[in-house]
C-alpha positions in Angstrom: 0.0 0.0 0.0 1.3 3.5 -0.9 1.0 6.2 1.7 -0.1 8.8 -0.8 -3.4 9.1 -2.5 -3.7 7.9 -6.1 -3.0 10.9 -8.4 -6.2 10.4 -10.3 -9.0 12.8 -11.1 -12.3 12.4 -12.8 -14.1 15.6 -13.8 -17.1 16.5 -15.9 -17.5 19.5 -18.3 -21.1 20.3 -19.0 -23.3 22.8 -20.8 -27.0 23.5 -20.4 -27.5 22.7 -24.1 -25.8 19.3 -24.0 -27.6 16.1 -23.5 -24.9 14.7 -21.2 -21.6 16.0 -19.7 -18.2 15.4 -21.1 -16.3 13.0 -18.8 -12.5 13.4 -18.4 -10.1 11.2 -16.6 -7.2 13.4 -15.8 -3.9 11.6 -14.9 -1.5 13.8 -17.0 -1.7 17.1 -18.8 -4.7 17.2 -21.3 -4.9 19.7 -24.1 -8.4 20.7 -25.0 -9.5 22.3 -28.3 -10.9 21.2 -31.7 -9.7 19.1 -34.5 -9.1 20.6 -37.9 -9.1 18.1 -40.8 -5.8 17.8 -42.6 -3.9 19.4 -39.7 -2.1 16.8 -37.7 0.3 19.2 -36.0 -2.1 20.5 -33.4 -4.4 17.7 -32.3 -5.9 18.1 -28.8 -6.3 15.3 -26.4 -10.0 16.3 -26.0 -11.9 17.4 -29.1 -14.7 19.9 -28.6 -15.7 19.9 -32.3 -19.0 18.0 -31.7 -20.0 20.9 -29.4 -20.0 23.6 -32.1 -16.5 24.5 -31.0 -15.6 26.2 -34.3 -18.5 28.6 -34.3 -17.9 29.3 -30.6 -14.4 30.5 -31.3 -12.5 27.6 -29.8 -8.9 27.3 -30.9 -7.3 24.1 -32.0 -5.3 24.0 -28.8 -7.3 26.3 -26.5 -6.6 25.4 -22.9 -5.1 22.6 -20.8 -6.0 20.8 -17.5 -3.3 19.1 -15.5 -2.9 17.6 -12.1 -0.5 19.2 -9.6 -0.2 17.3 -6.4 -3.6 17.9 -4.7 -5.1 20.3 -7.2 -5.9 20.7 -10.9 -4.3 23.5 -12.9 -6.0 25.3 -15.8 -3.8 27.1 -18.5 -4.8 29.1 -21.5 -2.7 27.9 -24.5 -2.4 31.2 -26.3 -5.9 30.8 -27.7 -7.2 33.2 -30.3 -10.3 34.2 -28.4 -9.0 33.7 -24.8 -10.0 31.6 -21.8 -12.0 32.9 -18.8 -12.3 31.3 -15.4 -15.4 32.5 -13.5 -15.5 35.6 -15.6 -11.8 36.5 -15.3 -9.6 36.3 -18.4 -6.6 34.1 -18.0 -3.1 35.2 -18.9 -1.6 32.8 -21.5 0.5 29.9 -20.1 -0.1 30.9 -16.5 -1.4 28.4 -14.0 -4.8 28.9 -12.3 -6.3 26.5 -9.8 -9.5 24.8 -11.0 -12.2 23.9 -8.5 -15.5 22.0 -8.7 -18.3 24.4 -9.5 -16.0 26.7 -11.6 -17.1 28.0 -15.0 -14.7 28.0 -18.0 -15.3 30.1 -21.1 -13.4 28.9 -24.1 -14.1 31.7 -26.5 -17.9 31.7 -26.3 -18.3 28.1 -25.3 -19.4 27.8 -21.6 -18.1 24.8 -19.7 -19.3 24.1 -16.1 -16.8 22.0 -14.1 -17.9 19.3 -11.7 -15.4 17.0 -9.8 -16.4 13.4 -9.6 -13.3 11.9 -8.0 -10.1 13.5 -6.7 -7.0 12.5 -4.6 -7.9 14.5 -1.5 -10.8 16.9 -2.0 -14.2 15.4 -1.3 -17.8 16.2 -0.4 -19.3 15.8 3.0 -19.4 12.5 4.9 -22.6 11.4 6.7 -22.6 8.5 9.1 -24.9 6.7 11.5 -25.0 8.5 14.9 -23.6 5.5 16.6 -20.6 5.2 14.3 -17.2 7.0 14.8 -14.6 6.4 12.2 -11.1 5.4 13.2 -8.2 7.8 13.2 -5.7 5.7 11.3 -6.0 4.0 7.9 -4.9 0.4 8.1 -3.7 -1.4 5.0 -6.1 -4.0 3.5 -5.3 -7.7 3.7 -6.9 -8.7 0.5 -10.5 -8.4 1.8 -13.1 -8.3 -0.9 -15.1 -5.1 -1.5 -18.1 -5.3 -3.8 -18.7 -2.1 -5.9 -22.2 -1.6 -7.3 -21.9 1.2 -9.8 -23.3 1.7 -13.3 -20.7 4.1 -14.3 -17.9 1.8 -15.6 -15.1 4.4 -15.5 -16.0 5.6 -12.0 -16.3 2.0 -10.7 -12.9 1.1 -12.3 -11.3 4.2 -10.7 -12.6 3.3 -7.2 -11.5 -0.3 -7.7 -8.0 0.9 -8.6 -7.8 3.1 -5.4 -9.0 0.3 -3.2 -6.7 -2.3 -4.7 -3.8 0.2 -4.2 -4.9 0.2 -0.6 -4.5 -3.6 -0.3 -8.1 -4.8 -1.0 -9.5 -6.9 -3.8 -12.6 -5.7 -5.6 -15.6 -7.0 -7.6 -17.7 -4.7 -9.8 -21.4 -5.1 -10.5 -23.3 -2.6 -12.7 -26.9 -3.5 -11.6 -28.8 -4.9 -8.6 -29.4 -8.4 -10.0 -25.7 -8.8 -10.7 -24.8 -7.4 -7.3 -27.1 -10.0 -5.5 -25.5 -12.8 -7.6 -22.0 -11.6 -6.8 -22.8 -11.2 -3.1 -24.2 -14.7 -2.7 -21.3 -16.2 -4.7 -18.5 -14.6 -2.6 -19.5 -12.7 0.5 -17.6 -9.4 0.6 -16.1 -7.6 3.6 -17.8 -4.4 2.6 -20.1 -2.9 -0.1 -20.1 0.4 -2.0 -23.4 1.2 -3.7 -24.7 3.9 -6.1 -28.4 4.5 -5.3 -29.1 5.1 -9.0 -28.8 1.8 -10.9 -30.4 0.8 -14.2 -32.6 -2.0 -13.0 -33.8 -0.8 -9.6 -32.7 1.5 -6.7 -29.4 0.6 -5.1 -31.1 1.2 -1.8 -33.2 -1.9 -2.5 -30.0 -3.9 -2.6 -29.0 -2.4 0.8 -32.4 -3.4 2.2 -31.9 -6.9 0.8 -28.6 -7.2 2.6 -30.0 -6.0 5.9 -33.2 -8.0 5.7 -32.8 -11.2 3.6 -29.4 -12.7 4.2 -27.8 -14.4 7.2 -24.6 -12.3 7.3 -26.6 -9.0 7.4 -24.0 -6.9 9.2 -21.8 -6.4 6.1 -20.7 -2.7 6.2 -22.2 -0.6 3.4 -21.3 2.8 1.9 -23.6 4.7 -0.4 -22.0 7.3 -2.8 -24.7 9.8 -3.7 -25.0 13.4 -4.9 -25.7 15.8 -2.1 -27.2 15.9 1.4 -29.8 18.3 0.1 -31.5 15.4 -1.7 -33.4 12.7 0.3 -30.7 10.2 -0.7 -28.7 10.6 2.6 -31.7 10.1 4.9 -33.1 7.2 2.9 -29.7 5.5 2.8 -29.5 5.7 6.6 -32.9 4.2 6.9 -31.8 1.4 4.6 -29.1 0.4 7.1 -26.1 2.1 5.4 -23.3 3.1 7.7 -21.8 5.9 5.7 -23.1 8.2 2.9 -20.4 9.9 0.8 -21.3 13.0 -1.2 -19.6 13.5 -4.6 -17.0 14.4 -5.4 -15.4 11.4 -3.8 -11.9 11.8 -2.2 -9.6 8.8 -2.7 -8.2 9.6 0.7 -11.6 9.7 2.3 -12.7 6.5 0.5 -9.7 4.6 1.9 -10.3 6.0 5.4 -14.0 5.0 5.5 -13.4 1.5 4.1 -10.5 0.8 6.4 -12.6 1.9 9.5 -15.7 -0.1 8.6 -13.8 -3.3 7.7 -11.6 -3.2 10.8 -14.5 -2.5 13.1 -16.6 -5.2 11.5 -13.8 -7.8 11.8 -13.1 -7.0 15.4 -16.8 -6.9 16.4 -16.6 -3.2 17.3 -19.3 -1.6 15.4 -19.4 1.3 17.8 -16.5 3.3 19.2 -16.9 5.2 22.5 -15.3 8.5 23.4 -12.4 8.4 25.8 -12.8 9.2 29.5 -10.2 11.8 30.1 -9.9 12.0 33.9 -6.3 12.4 34.9 -5.1 13.2 31.3 -2.0 15.4 31.8 -3.1 18.5 29.8 -6.4 18.6 31.8 -4.7 18.9 35.1 -3.6 22.4 34.3 -7.1 23.7 33.7 -8.2 26.0 36.4 -11.6 25.3 38.0 -12.9 28.8 37.3 -12.4 28.3 33.6 -13.8 24.9 33.1 -17.2 26.2 32.0 -15.6 27.7 28.9 -12.9 25.1 28.3 -13.0 22.4 25.6 -10.7 19.6 24.5 -10.2 18.8 20.8 -8.7 15.6 19.5 -7.2 15.7 16.1 -7.7 12.5 14.2 -4.6 10.4 14.3 -3.1 12.4 17.2 -5.3 11.3 20.1 -2.3 11.3 22.5 -2.0 15.1 22.3 -5.3 16.8 22.8 -5.7 20.5 22.3 -7.1 22.2 25.5 -8.6 25.6 25.0 -10.2 28.2 27.3 -12.3 30.4 25.1 -13.3 33.8 26.5 -16.4 35.8 25.4 -15.6 38.2 22.6 -12.2 36.6 22.2 -12.6 33.8 19.7 -9.8 31.3 18.9 -8.8 31.0 15.2 -7.6 27.7 13.6 -5.4 27.4 10.6 -1.9 27.0 9.3 -0.1 30.2 10.6 -0.2 32.6 13.4 -2.9 35.2 12.6 -2.7 39.0 12.9 -5.6 41.4 12.9 -6.7 41.5 16.5 -7.3 37.8 17.4 -5.4 37.0 20.6 -5.4 33.2 20.2 -4.6 31.1 17.3 -4.2 27.3 16.9 -1.6 26.5 14.3 -2.4 23.1 12.8 0.7 22.8 10.7 2.1 20.0 12.8 -1.0 17.9 11.9 -0.1 18.0 8.2 -2.8 20.7 7.8 -1.6 21.8 4.4 -2.1 18.3 2.8 -5.5 18.0 4.5 -6.7 21.2 2.8 -6.7 23.6 5.8 -6.6 27.3 5.0 -4.3 29.7 6.7 -7.2 31.2 8.7 -9.8 28.5 8.4 -12.2 28.7 11.3 -13.1 30.5 14.5 -14.2 28.9 17.8 -16.4 31.2 19.9 -17.9 30.8 23.4 -20.8 32.9 24.5 -24.3 32.4 26.0 -22.9 29.2 27.7 -22.4 27.6 24.3 -19.5 26.9 21.9 -19.9 28.0 18.3 -17.8 27.4 15.1 -17.5 29.9 12.2 -15.9 29.1 8.9 -13.8 32.0 7.6 -14.4 31.6 3.9 -12.0 28.7 3.7 -11.1 27.2 0.3 -12.0 23.6 1.1 -14.8 24.4 3.6 -15.6 23.5 7.2 -18.0 20.8 8.2 -19.9 19.9 11.4 -20.9 16.2 11.6 -20.6 16.1 7.9 -22.8 19.1 7.2 -21.2 22.0 5.4 -21.0 25.3 7.3 -21.9 28.6 5.7 -19.0 31.1 5.7 -19.1 33.8 8.4 -22.1 32.2 10.2 -21.8 31.0 13.8 -23.1 27.4 14.3 -23.6 25.9 17.8 -21.5 22.8 18.7 -22.5 19.9 20.9 -20.4 17.6 23.1 -18.5 15.0 21.0 -19.3 16.7 17.7 -17.0 16.1 14.7 -15.5 19.3 13.2 -13.8 18.9 9.8 -11.5 21.6 8.3 -11.1 20.6 4.7 -10.3 16.9 5.3 -8.7 17.4 8.8 -11.0 15.9 11.5 -11.2 17.0 15.1 -13.6 15.9 17.9 -14.6 18.4 20.5 -15.5 17.6 24.1 -16.5 19.8 27.0 -15.3 19.8 30.6 -17.7 19.2 33.5 -17.6 18.7 37.2 -18.0 15.0 37.7 -18.1 15.1 41.5 -21.0 17.2 42.7 -20.5 16.2 46.4 -17.1 17.9 46.9 -17.3 21.1 49.0 -16.9 24.4 47.0 -14.1 25.5 49.3 -11.8 22.7 48.0 -12.1 23.1 44.2 -8.6 21.6 43.6 -9.9 18.2 44.7 -12.6 18.2 42.1 -12.0 15.9 39.1 -12.2 17.2 35.6 -13.6 15.0 32.9 -15.1 15.0 29.6 -18.7 13.9 29.2 -18.6 10.3 28.2 -20.9 10.2 25.2 -21.7 7.5 22.7 -20.6 8.9 19.3 
């Protein structure tokens, strides 16, 4: 198993006038333009001729898209009519970051960009309330994962990612084939697209939970967005995790590793740690415990972050010490924050009205609370044991409380400090 995500992207270019989007698998630099008959000197990798490219002013080599570590780069190739990104004209041969939801104008041809699969950037992750994903990704040991997906290219890409992570895979493109495959060779986990050609993929999930003996097989549904009823319906069908598109290869490996390890060890639920006596907590003064919280960064549970947040003095989180009036900043650089998509000033943590609040600061890769995307510059209340995700960096927040109500108030130093033990 390699320690780095597979450098593979699948994106779609679409236009309101097209019947279906143009699907691109980006592994190396791709030149996009139109083919001119009789000219073999400037042939693009992607031909836009069928999309009225000539009448729209698309050059033979108009723009390129290429992977660059954890991002995609867009370049104008000295096109005759220019390239625009979100209304801004690109300088020829200069690199511009391309994101899901962007709009490219190649001459007069509008192209809307949607990411389907990327190495690190992904949509929200929704899970059953009783499930907490593990911090560390463990290499697979050849366990079989059944992928039920009608999109052949997407299914093959996921299979490649999982096989790179040490698993074996089997692909079915419809429910009937999935049932046949499941009964022939029981998998260790299942990935399902709810939209399949013969019937709903959720019917297959219900079949697994209802009609087979080994009905505890972990299942993941890959859908569109939490705004649709897909997520709630998937949870009702017994699915452990719902992944929104775009799918992150890093996230996919993390989820599959967690579910398979928990299932094999018989630990379907993980409980929060009881922190009485933890060294960092001993220094917390009794008078500040009401506005003190503890945050565990996934993969670094041995070094919790203990914070006392004062009213009107929020704590910022990001990758560098902030300026501009904030007195406290948590630098997450040591947690490999850059590779996890954490912005320099990513989020604020507030405490007022006896409540903790989180506020995204317009970060590039977004902030999430229990898998739900946070609106920038809007404070959202936080509950004990909630999961906060900055880009792809997970943290779990816990609140201090007085666990011994019988001790006299005159001896506060003898009180124990703990975190509420909550089933995640």
